[in-house]
CHARMM-style PDB file with segment names, atoms N, HN, CA, C and O in Angstrom:
ATOM      1  N   MET     1      -8.144   8.848 -12.718  1.00  0.00      PROA
ATOM      2  CA  MET     1      -7.572   9.312 -11.469  1.00  0.00      PROA
ATOM      3  C   MET     1      -7.713   8.634  -9.796  1.00  0.00      PROA
ATOM      4  O   MET     1      -7.011   8.796  -8.798  1.00  0.00      PROA
ATOM      5  N   MET     2      -8.658   8.019  -9.986  1.00  0.00      PROA
ATOM      6  HN  MET     2      -9.228   7.888 -10.797  1.00  0.00      PROA
ATOM      7  CA  MET     2      -8.655   7.178  -8.943  1.00  0.00      PROA
ATOM      8  C   MET     2      -7.498   5.741  -8.815  1.00  0.00      PROA
ATOM      9  O   MET     2      -7.147   5.007  -7.891  1.00  0.00      PROA
ATOM     10  N   GLU     3      -7.295   5.805  -9.735  1.00  0.00      PROA
ATOM     11  HN  GLU     3      -7.580   6.401 -10.486  1.00  0.00      PROA
ATOM     12  CA  GLU     3      -6.003   4.449 -10.170  1.00  0.00      PROA
ATOM     13  C   GLU     3      -4.958   5.137  -9.717  1.00  0.00      PROA
ATOM     14  O   GLU     3      -4.154   4.657  -8.919  1.00  0.00      PROA
ATOM     15  N   PHE     4      -4.883   6.343 -10.198  1.00  0.00      PROA
ATOM     16  HN  PHE     4      -5.537   6.734 -10.846  1.00  0.00      PROA
ATOM     17  CA  PHE     4      -3.434   6.959 -10.456  1.00  0.00      PROA
ATOM     18  C   PHE     4      -3.238   7.316  -8.807  1.00  0.00      PROA
ATOM     19  O   PHE     4      -2.068   7.585  -8.535  1.00  0.00      PROA
ATOM     20  N   ARG     5      -3.991   7.355  -7.889  1.00  0.00      PROA
ATOM     21  HN  ARG     5      -4.941   7.137  -8.110  1.00  0.00      PROA
ATOM     22  CA  ARG     5      -3.670   7.826  -6.752  1.00  0.00      PROA
ATOM     23  C   ARG     5      -3.624   6.250  -6.233  1.00  0.00      PROA
ATOM     24  O   ARG     5      -2.500   6.003  -5.795  1.00  0.00      PROA
ATOM     25  N   MET     6      -4.276   5.424  -6.178  1.00  0.00      PROA
ATOM     26  HN  MET     6      -5.188   5.624  -6.534  1.00  0.00      PROA
ATOM     27  CA  MET     6      -3.820   4.128  -5.502  1.00  0.00      PROA
ATOM     28  C   MET     6      -1.921   3.782  -5.825  1.00  0.00      PROA
ATOM     29  O   MET     6      -0.953   3.656  -5.075  1.00  0.00      PROA
ATOM     30  N   VAL     7      -2.133   3.726  -7.500  1.00  0.00      PROA
ATOM     31  HN  VAL     7      -2.920   3.829  -8.109  1.00  0.00      PROA
ATOM     32  CA  VAL     7      -0.444   3.604  -7.982  1.00  0.00      PROA
ATOM     33  C   VAL     7       0.538   4.177  -7.304  1.00  0.00      PROA
ATOM     34  O   VAL     7       1.503   3.510  -6.932  1.00  0.00      PROA
ATOM     35  N   ASN     8       0.432   5.442  -7.061  1.00  0.00      PROA
ATOM     36  HN  ASN     8      -0.352   5.984  -7.364  1.00  0.00      PROA
ATOM     37  CA  ASN     8       0.715   6.223  -6.121  1.00  0.00      PROA
ATOM     38  C   ASN     8       1.307   5.488  -5.031  1.00  0.00      PROA
ATOM     39  O   ASN     8       2.402   4.946  -4.881  1.00  0.00      PROA
ATOM     40  N   LYS     9       0.094   5.641  -4.180  1.00  0.00      PROA
ATOM     41  HN  LYS     9      -0.796   6.081  -4.301  1.00  0.00      PROA
ATOM     42  CA  LYS     9       0.443   5.312  -2.785  1.00  0.00      PROA
ATOM     43  C   LYS     9       0.642   4.123  -3.126  1.00  0.00      PROA
ATOM     44  O   LYS     9       0.511   4.011  -1.907  1.00  0.00      PROA
ATOM     45  N   VAL    10       0.841   3.015  -3.566  1.00  0.00      PROA
ATOM     46  HN  VAL    10       0.947   3.106  -4.557  1.00  0.00      PROA
ATOM     47  CA  VAL    10       1.584   1.185  -3.197  1.00  0.00      PROA
ATOM     48  C   VAL    10       2.828   1.887  -3.923  1.00  0.00      PROA
ATOM     49  O   VAL    10       3.885   1.650  -3.340  1.00  0.00      PROA
ATOM     50  N   MET    11       2.910   2.436  -4.697  1.00  0.00      PROA
ATOM     51  HN  MET    11       2.051   2.629  -5.171  1.00  0.00      PROA
ATOM     52  CA  MET    11       4.704   2.646  -5.159  1.00  0.00      PROA
ATOM     53  C   MET    11       5.793   3.320  -4.159  1.00  0.00      PROA
ATOM     54  O   MET    11       6.993   3.077  -4.031  1.00  0.00      PROA
ATOM     55  N   ASN    12       4.896   4.313  -3.450  1.00  0.00      PROA
ATOM     56  HN  ASN    12       3.921   4.510  -3.553  1.00  0.00      PROA
ATOM     57  CA  ASN    12       5.720   4.703  -2.291  1.00  0.00      PROA
ATOM     58  C   ASN    12       5.880   4.098  -1.118  1.00  0.00      PROA
ATOM     59  O   ASN    12       6.707   4.352  -0.243  1.00  0.00      PROA
ATOM     60  N   ASP    13       4.842   3.080  -1.147  1.00  0.00      PROA
ATOM     61  HN  ASP    13       4.170   2.873  -1.858  1.00  0.00      PROA
ATOM     62  CA  ASP    13       4.802   2.238   0.029  1.00  0.00      PROA
ATOM     63  C   ASP    13       6.164   1.457   0.696  1.00  0.00      PROA
ATOM     64  O   ASP    13       6.824   0.957  -0.216  1.00  0.00      PROA
ATOM     65  N   LEU    14       6.586   1.289   1.640  1.00  0.00      PROA
ATOM     66  HN  LEU    14       6.051   1.695   2.381  1.00  0.00      PROA
ATOM     67  CA  LEU    14       7.788   0.567   2.199  1.00  0.00      PROA
ATOM     68  C   LEU    14       7.791  -0.683   1.840  1.00  0.00      PROA
ATOM     69  O   LEU    14       8.814  -1.366   1.816  1.00  0.00      PROA
ATOM     70  N   PHE    15       6.591  -1.113   1.515  1.00  0.00      PROA
ATOM     71  HN  PHE    15       5.759  -0.558   1.534  1.00  0.00      PROA
ATOM     72  CA  PHE    15       6.912  -2.408   0.670  1.00  0.00      PROA
ATOM     73  C   PHE    15       7.050  -2.900  -0.656  1.00  0.00      PROA
ATOM     74  O   PHE    15       7.195  -4.052  -1.063  1.00  0.00      PROA
ATOM     75  N   PHE    16       6.950  -1.398  -1.482  1.00  0.00      PROA
ATOM     76  HN  PHE    16       6.832  -0.462  -1.151  1.00  0.00      PROA
ATOM     77  CA  PHE    16       7.119  -2.031  -2.597  1.00  0.00      PROA
ATOM     78  C   PHE    16       8.215  -1.666  -2.835  1.00  0.00      PROA
ATOM     79  O   PHE    16       8.802  -2.173  -3.791  1.00  0.00      PROA
ATOM     80  N   MET    17       8.929  -0.535  -1.937  1.00  0.00      PROA
ATOM     81  HN  MET    17       8.453  -0.123  -1.160  1.00  0.00      PROA
ATOM     82  CA  MET    17      10.271  -0.022  -1.717  1.00  0.00      PROA
ATOM     83  C   MET    17      11.346  -1.462  -1.871  1.00  0.00      PROA
ATOM     84  O   MET    17      12.206  -1.617  -2.738  1.00  0.00      PROA
ATOM     85  N   LYS    18      11.055  -2.243  -0.957  1.00  0.00      PROA
ATOM     86  HN  LYS    18      10.356  -2.117  -0.252  1.00  0.00      PROA
ATOM     87  CA  LYS    18      11.859  -3.360  -0.658  1.00  0.00      PROA
ATOM     88  C   LYS    18      11.738  -4.771  -0.724  1.00  0.00      PROA
ATOM     89  O   LYS    18      12.520  -5.649  -0.361  1.00  0.00      PROA
ATOM     90  N   GLY    19      10.236  -4.856  -1.434  1.00  0.00      PROA
ATOM     91  HN  GLY    19       9.600  -4.142  -1.730  1.00  0.00      PROA
ATOM     92  CA  GLY    19      10.100  -5.757  -1.998  1.00  0.00      PROA
ATOM     93  C   GLY    19       9.001  -7.192  -0.773  1.00  0.00      PROA
ATOM     94  O   GLY    19       8.222  -6.768   0.080  1.00  0.00      PROA
ATOM     95  N   LEU    20       9.142  -8.218  -0.917  1.00  0.00      PROA
ATOM     96  HN  LEU    20       9.775  -8.563  -1.610  1.00  0.00      PROA
ATOM     97  CA  LEU    20       8.234  -8.701  -0.494  1.00  0.00      PROA
ATOM     98  C   LEU    20       9.618  -9.113   1.347  1.00  0.00      PROA
ATOM     99  O   LEU    20       9.513  -8.946   2.562  1.00  0.00      PROA
ATOM    100  N   SER    21      10.769  -9.711   0.322  1.00  0.00      PROA
ATOM    101  HN  SER    21      10.854  -9.846  -0.666  1.00  0.00      PROA
ATOM    102  CA  SER    21      11.790 -10.218   1.126  1.00  0.00      PROA
ATOM    103  C   SER    21      11.656 -10.010   2.389  1.00  0.00      PROA
ATOM    104  O   SER    21      12.022 -10.886   3.173  1.00  0.00      PROA
ATOM    105  N   PRO    22      11.236  -9.091   2.743  1.00  0.00      PROA
ATOM    106  CA  PRO    22      11.716  -8.560   4.305  1.00  0.00      PROA
ATOM    107  C   PRO    22      10.774  -9.368   5.219  1.00  0.00      PROA
ATOM    108  O   PRO    22      11.143  -9.849   6.290  1.00  0.00      PROA
ATOM    109  N   ILE    23       9.130  -9.518   4.555  1.00  0.00      PROA
ATOM    110  HN  ILE    23       8.829  -9.128   3.685  1.00  0.00      PROA
ATOM    111  CA  ILE    23       7.769  -9.673   5.354  1.00  0.00      PROA
ATOM    112  C   ILE    23       8.173 -12.010   5.151  1.00  0.00      PROA
ATOM    113  O   ILE    23       8.274 -12.869   6.028  1.00  0.00      PROA
ATOM    114  N   ILE    24       8.236 -12.075   4.131  1.00  0.00      PROA
ATOM    115  HN  ILE    24       8.155 -11.378   3.419  1.00  0.00      PROA
ATOM    116  CA  ILE    24       9.331 -13.587   4.071  1.00  0.00      PROA
ATOM    117  C   ILE    24      10.454 -13.899   4.567  1.00  0.00      PROA
ATOM    118  O   ILE    24      11.422 -13.758   3.820  1.00  0.00      PROA
ATOM    119  N   ASP    25      10.736 -14.503   6.198  1.00  0.00      PROA
ATOM    120  HN  ASP    25       9.950 -14.617   6.806  1.00  0.00      PROA
ATOM    121  CA  ASP    25      11.831 -14.602   6.190  1.00  0.00      PROA
ATOM    122  C   ASP    25      12.372 -16.450   5.232  1.00  0.00      PROA
ATOM    123  O   ASP    25      11.659 -17.021   4.407  1.00  0.00      PROA
ATOM    124  N   LYS    26      13.441 -16.832   5.609  1.00  0.00      PROA
ATOM    125  HN  LYS    26      14.020 -16.369   6.279  1.00  0.00      PROA
ATOM    126  CA  LYS    26      14.297 -17.708   4.509  1.00  0.00      PROA
ATOM    127  C   LYS    26      13.360 -19.444   5.105  1.00  0.00      PROA
ATOM    128  O   LYS    26      13.720 -20.509   4.605  1.00  0.00      PROA
ATOM    129  N   ASP    27      12.372 -19.405   6.027  1.00  0.00      PROA
ATOM    130  HN  ASP    27      12.080 -18.539   6.434  1.00  0.00      PROA
ATOM    131  CA  ASP    27      11.685 -20.467   6.068  1.00  0.00      PROA
ATOM    132  C   ASP    27      10.055 -20.662   5.576  1.00  0.00      PROA
ATOM    133  O   ASP    27       9.197 -21.499   5.856  1.00  0.00      PROA
ATOM    134  N   ASN    28      10.081 -19.354   4.624  1.00  0.00      PROA
ATOM    135  HN  ASN    28      10.778 -18.674   4.396  1.00  0.00      PROA
ATOM    136  CA  ASN    28       8.918 -19.286   3.731  1.00  0.00      PROA
ATOM    137  C   ASN    28       7.615 -19.448   4.447  1.00  0.00      PROA
ATOM    138  O   ASN    28       6.685 -20.180   4.108  1.00  0.00      PROA
ATOM    139  N   ASN    29       7.707 -18.371   5.864  1.00  0.00      PROA
ATOM    140  HN  ASN    29       8.462 -17.776   6.139  1.00  0.00      PROA
ATOM    141  CA  ASN    29       6.273 -18.893   6.662  1.00  0.00      PROA
ATOM    142  C   ASN    29       6.158 -16.949   6.347  1.00  0.00      PROA
ATOM    143  O   ASN    29       7.000 -16.157   6.769  1.00  0.00      PROA
ATOM    144  N   PRO    30       5.099 -16.615   5.649  1.00  0.00      PROA
ATOM    145  CA  PRO    30       5.289 -14.984   5.650  1.00  0.00      PROA
ATOM    146  C   PRO    30       4.693 -14.720   6.892  1.00  0.00      PROA
ATOM    147  O   PRO    30       4.194 -15.603   7.589  1.00  0.00      PROA
ATOM    148  N   ASN    31       4.748 -12.966   7.330  1.00  0.00      PROA
ATOM    149  HN  ASN    31       5.153 -12.249   6.763  1.00  0.00      PROA
ATOM    150  CA  ASN    31       4.706 -12.920   8.458  1.00  0.00      PROA
ATOM    151  C   ASN    31       3.911 -11.278   8.302  1.00  0.00      PROA
ATOM    152  O   ASN    31       4.354 -10.173   8.616  1.00  0.00      PROA
ATOM    153  N   TRP    32       2.666 -11.643   7.728  1.00  0.00      PROA
ATOM    154  HN  TRP    32       2.306 -12.541   7.473  1.00  0.00      PROA
ATOM    155  CA  TRP    32       1.993 -10.143   7.737  1.00  0.00      PROA
ATOM    156  C   TRP    32       1.548  -9.577   8.346  1.00  0.00      PROA
ATOM    157  O   TRP    32       0.735 -10.119   9.095  1.00  0.00      PROA
ATOM    158  N   LYS    33       1.711  -8.451   8.431  1.00  0.00      PROA
ATOM    159  HN  LYS    33       2.372  -8.010   7.823  1.00  0.00      PROA
ATOM    160  CA  LYS    33       0.906  -7.428   9.361  1.00  0.00      PROA
ATOM    161  C   LYS    33       0.373  -6.119   9.234  1.00  0.00      PROA
ATOM    162  O   LYS    33       1.007  -5.065   9.191  1.00  0.00      PROA
ATOM    163  N   PRO    34      -1.468  -6.372   9.153  1.00  0.00      PROA
ATOM    164  CA  PRO    34      -1.790  -7.209  10.011  1.00  0.00      PROA
ATOM    165  C   PRO    34      -1.528  -8.693   9.231  1.00  0.00      PROA
ATOM    166  O   PRO    34      -1.133  -8.859   8.077  1.00  0.00      PROA
ATOM    167  N   ASN    35      -1.841  -9.606  10.135  1.00  0.00      PROA
ATOM    168  HN  ASN    35      -2.162  -9.471  11.073  1.00  0.00      PROA
ATOM    169  CA  ASN    35      -2.316 -11.112   9.071  1.00  0.00      PROA
ATOM    170  C   ASN    35      -3.454 -11.624   9.165  1.00  0.00      PROA
ATOM    171  O   ASN    35      -3.613 -12.826   9.377  1.00  0.00      PROA
ATOM    172  N   LYS    36      -4.318 -10.866   9.034  1.00  0.00      PROA
ATOM    173  HN  LYS    36      -4.188  -9.890   8.862  1.00  0.00      PROA
ATOM    174  CA  LYS    36      -5.945 -11.204   9.065  1.00  0.00      PROA
ATOM    175  C   LYS    36      -6.502 -10.057   8.192  1.00  0.00      PROA
ATOM    176  O   LYS    36      -6.283  -8.878   8.469  1.00  0.00      PROA
ATOM    177  N   ILE    37      -7.218 -10.447   7.144  1.00  0.00      PROA
ATOM    178  HN  ILE    37      -7.396 -11.405   6.919  1.00  0.00      PROA
ATOM    179  CA  ILE    37      -7.916  -8.865   6.411  1.00  0.00      PROA
ATOM    180  C   ILE    37      -8.920  -8.223   7.412  1.00  0.00      PROA
ATOM    181  O   ILE    37      -9.200  -7.024   7.429  1.00  0.00      PROA
ATOM    182  N   SER    38      -9.448  -9.211   8.277  1.00  0.00      PROA
ATOM    183  HN  SER    38      -9.221 -10.185   8.263  1.00  0.00      PROA
ATOM    184  CA  SER    38     -10.120  -8.410   9.421  1.00  0.00      PROA
ATOM    185  C   SER    38      -9.742  -7.203   9.850  1.00  0.00      PROA
ATOM    186  O   SER    38     -10.390  -6.157   9.861  1.00  0.00      PROA
ATOM    187  N   GLU    39      -8.178  -7.508  10.355  1.00  0.00      PROA
ATOM    188  HN  GLU    39      -7.651  -8.358  10.346  1.00  0.00      PROA
ATOM    189  CA  GLU    39      -7.795  -6.871  11.322  1.00  0.00      PROA
ATOM    190  C   GLU    39      -7.279  -5.355  10.273  1.00  0.00      PROA
ATOM    191  O   GLU    39      -6.812  -4.435  10.945  1.00  0.00      PROA
ATOM    192  N   VAL    40      -7.338  -5.181   9.151  1.00  0.00      PROA
ATOM    193  HN  VAL    40      -7.717  -5.928   8.605  1.00  0.00      PROA
ATOM    194  CA  VAL    40      -7.066  -3.809   8.138  1.00  0.00      PROA
ATOM    195  C   VAL    40      -7.797  -2.749   8.447  1.00  0.00      PROA
ATOM    196  O   VAL    40      -8.817  -2.647   7.767  1.00  0.00      PROA
ATOM    197  N   GLU    41      -7.583  -1.738   9.423  1.00  0.00      PROA
ATOM    198  HN  GLU    41      -6.754  -1.821   9.976  1.00  0.00      PROA
ATOM    199  CA  GLU    41      -8.086  -0.353   9.313  1.00  0.00      PROA
ATOM    200  C   GLU    41      -8.672   0.355   8.363  1.00  0.00      PROA
ATOM    201  O   GLU    41      -7.961   0.539   7.375  1.00  0.00      PROA
ATOM    202  N   ASP    42      -9.879   0.877   8.330  1.00  0.00      PROA
ATOM    203  HN  ASP    42     -10.457   0.727   9.133  1.00  0.00      PROA
ATOM    204  CA  ASP    42     -10.943   1.277   7.375  1.00  0.00      PROA
ATOM    205  C   ASP    42     -10.082   2.545   6.808  1.00  0.00      PROA
ATOM    206  O   ASP    42      -9.844   2.891   5.651  1.00  0.00      PROA
ATOM    207  N   SER    43      -9.600   3.263   8.428  1.00  0.00      PROA
ATOM    208  HN  SER    43      -9.794   2.982   9.368  1.00  0.00      PROA
ATOM    209  CA  SER    43      -8.652   4.052   7.276  1.00  0.00      PROA
ATOM    210  C   SER    43      -7.480   4.314   6.365  1.00  0.00      PROA
ATOM    211  O   SER    43      -7.275   5.181   5.515  1.00  0.00      PROA
ATOM    212  N   PHE    44      -6.511   2.907   6.973  1.00  0.00      PROA
ATOM    213  HN  PHE    44      -6.678   2.202   7.663  1.00  0.00      PROA
ATOM    214  CA  PHE    44      -5.723   2.355   5.908  1.00  0.00      PROA
ATOM    215  C   PHE    44      -6.018   2.394   4.652  1.00  0.00      PROA
ATOM    216  O   PHE    44      -5.239   2.814   3.797  1.00  0.00      PROA
ATOM    217  N   VAL    45      -7.450   1.857   4.366  1.00  0.00      PROA
ATOM    218  HN  VAL    45      -8.083   1.516   5.061  1.00  0.00      PROA
ATOM    219  CA  VAL    45      -7.594   1.560   3.202  1.00  0.00      PROA
ATOM    220  C   VAL    45      -8.069   2.455   2.412  1.00  0.00      PROA
ATOM    221  O   VAL    45      -8.123   2.295   1.193  1.00  0.00      PROA
ATOM    222  N   GLY    46      -8.619   3.903   3.255  1.00  0.00      PROA
ATOM    223  HN  GLY    46      -8.575   4.034   4.246  1.00  0.00      PROA
ATOM    224  CA  GLY    46      -9.145   4.803   2.909  1.00  0.00      PROA
ATOM    225  C   GLY    46      -7.983   5.861   2.443  1.00  0.00      PROA
ATOM    226  O   GLY    46      -8.248   6.802   1.695  1.00  0.00      PROA
ATOM    227  N   GLU    47      -6.420   5.569   3.057  1.00  0.00      PROA
ATOM    228  HN  GLU    47      -6.205   4.805   3.665  1.00  0.00      PROA
ATOM    229  CA  GLU    47      -5.790   6.389   2.356  1.00  0.00      PROA
ATOM    230  C   GLU    47      -5.165   6.144   0.766  1.00  0.00      PROA
ATOM    231  O   GLU    47      -4.191   6.779   0.364  1.00  0.00      PROA
ATOM    232  N   PHE    48      -5.785   5.264   0.048  1.00  0.00      PROA
ATOM    233  HN  PHE    48      -6.577   4.748   0.375  1.00  0.00      PROA
ATOM    234  CA  PHE    48      -5.259   4.629  -0.928  1.00  0.00      PROA
ATOM    235  C   PHE    48      -5.903   6.139  -2.258  1.00  0.00      PROA
ATOM    236  O   PHE    48      -5.561   6.601  -3.347  1.00  0.00      PROA
ATOM    237  N   PHE    49      -7.036   6.365  -1.146  1.00  0.00      PROA
ATOM    238  HN  PHE    49      -7.313   5.990  -0.262  1.00  0.00      PROA
ATOM    239  CA  PHE    49      -8.080   7.490  -2.661  1.00  0.00      PROA
ATOM    240  C   PHE    49      -8.167   8.606  -1.844  1.00  0.00      PROA
ATOM    241  O   PHE    49      -9.307   9.055  -1.731  1.00  0.00      PROA
ATOM    242  N   HSD    50      -7.343   9.144  -1.282  1.00  0.00      PROA
ATOM    243  HN  HSD    50      -6.416   8.780  -1.374  1.00  0.00      PROA
ATOM    244  CA  HSD    50      -7.020  10.561  -0.997  1.00  0.00      PROA
ATOM    245  C   HSD    50      -6.839  11.276  -1.533  1.00  0.00      PROA
ATOM    246  O   HSD    50      -5.809  10.916  -2.103  1.00  0.00      PROA
ATOM    247  N   LYS    51      -7.123  12.403  -1.952  1.00  0.00      PROA
ATOM    248  HN  LYS    51      -7.960  12.696  -1.489  1.00  0.00      PROA
ATOM    249  CA  LYS    51      -6.281  13.448  -3.041  1.00  0.00      PROA
ATOM    250  C   LYS    51      -4.492  13.634  -2.418  1.00  0.00      PROA
ATOM    251  O   LYS    51      -4.030  13.837  -1.295  1.00  0.00      PROA
ATOM    252  N   LEU    52      -3.850  13.441  -3.818  1.00  0.00      PROA
ATOM    253  HN  LEU    52      -4.226  13.276  -4.731  1.00  0.00      PROA
ATOM    254  CA  LEU    52      -2.368  13.770  -3.536  1.00  0.00      PROA
ATOM    255  C   LEU    52      -2.607  15.136  -3.529  1.00  0.00      PROA
ATOM    256  O   LEU    52      -3.429  15.827  -4.130  1.00  0.00      PROA
ATOM    257  N   ASP    53      -1.578  15.433  -2.596  1.00  0.00      PROA
ATOM    258  HN  ASP    53      -0.911  14.871  -2.108  1.00  0.00      PROA
ATOM    259  CA  ASP    53      -0.464  17.130  -2.841  1.00  0.00      PROA
ATOM    260  C   ASP    53      -0.350  17.211  -4.497  1.00  0.00      PROA
ATOM    261  O   ASP    53      -0.775  18.224  -5.054  1.00  0.00      PROA
ATOM    262  N   ASP    54       0.202  16.183  -5.240  1.00  0.00      PROA
ATOM    263  HN  ASP    54       0.548  15.361  -4.788  1.00  0.00      PROA
ATOM    264  CA  ASP    54       0.680  16.360  -6.589  1.00  0.00      PROA
ATOM    265  C   ASP    54      -0.628  15.756  -7.821  1.00  0.00      PROA
ATOM    266  O   ASP    54      -0.336  15.687  -9.015  1.00  0.00      PROA
ATOM    267  N   ASP    55      -1.663  15.465  -7.444  1.00  0.00      PROA
ATOM    268  HN  ASP    55      -1.900  15.521  -6.474  1.00  0.00      PROA
ATOM    269  CA  ASP    55      -2.401  15.208  -8.344  1.00  0.00      PROA
ATOM    270  C   ASP    55      -3.020  15.557  -9.595  1.00  0.00      PROA
ATOM    271  O   ASP    55      -3.357  16.710  -9.865  1.00  0.00      PROA
ATOM    272  N   LEU    56      -3.189  14.461 -10.447  1.00  0.00      PROA
ATOM    273  HN  LEU    56      -2.915  13.525 -10.229  1.00  0.00      PROA
ATOM    274  CA  LEU    56      -3.191  15.239 -12.049  1.00  0.00      PROA
ATOM    275  C   LEU    56      -4.401  16.189 -12.370  1.00  0.00      PROA
ATOM    276  O   LEU    56      -5.562  15.808 -12.216  1.00  0.00      PROA
ATOM    277  N   LYS    57      -4.039  17.586 -12.876  1.00  0.00      PROA
ATOM    278  HN  LYS    57      -3.096  17.896 -13.002  1.00  0.00      PROA
ATOM    279  CA  LYS    57      -4.765  18.475 -13.350  1.00  0.00      PROA
ATOM    280  C   LYS    57      -5.298  18.102 -14.514  1.00  0.00      PROA
ATOM    281  O   LYS    57      -4.439  17.415 -15.065  1.00  0.00      PROA
ATOM    282  N   PHE    58      -6.424  18.191 -15.318  1.00  0.00      PROA
ATOM    283  HN  PHE    58      -7.122  18.749 -14.870  1.00  0.00      PROA
ATOM    284  CA  PHE    58      -6.801  18.281 -16.736  1.00  0.00      PROA
ATOM    285  C   PHE    58      -8.085  19.359 -16.867  1.00  0.00      PROA
ATOM    286  O   PHE    58      -9.121  19.602 -16.249  1.00  0.00      PROA
ATOM    287  N   ASN    59      -7.070  20.068 -18.564  1.00  0.00      PROA
ATOM    288  HN  ASN    59      -6.228  19.870 -19.066  1.00  0.00      PROA
ATOM    289  CA  ASN    59      -8.327  21.223 -18.533  1.00  0.00      PROA
ATOM    290  C   ASN    59      -9.570  21.027 -19.055  1.00  0.00      PROA
ATOM    291  OT1 ASN    59     -10.416  21.919 -18.987  1.00  0.00      PROA
TER     292      ASN     59
END
């Protein structure tokens, strides 16, 4: 179930939809936001694990 939630979140993310081209300019210098792992908020990571409105149901 956790994997389903994570994949669902990633596939609906703007980066996945547009690809990485908006992040990497023609000069091949990525402009990541946030640009350091230490700047990633816990709440952002937590969003990948929240229950979905259309969560899978098993009997």
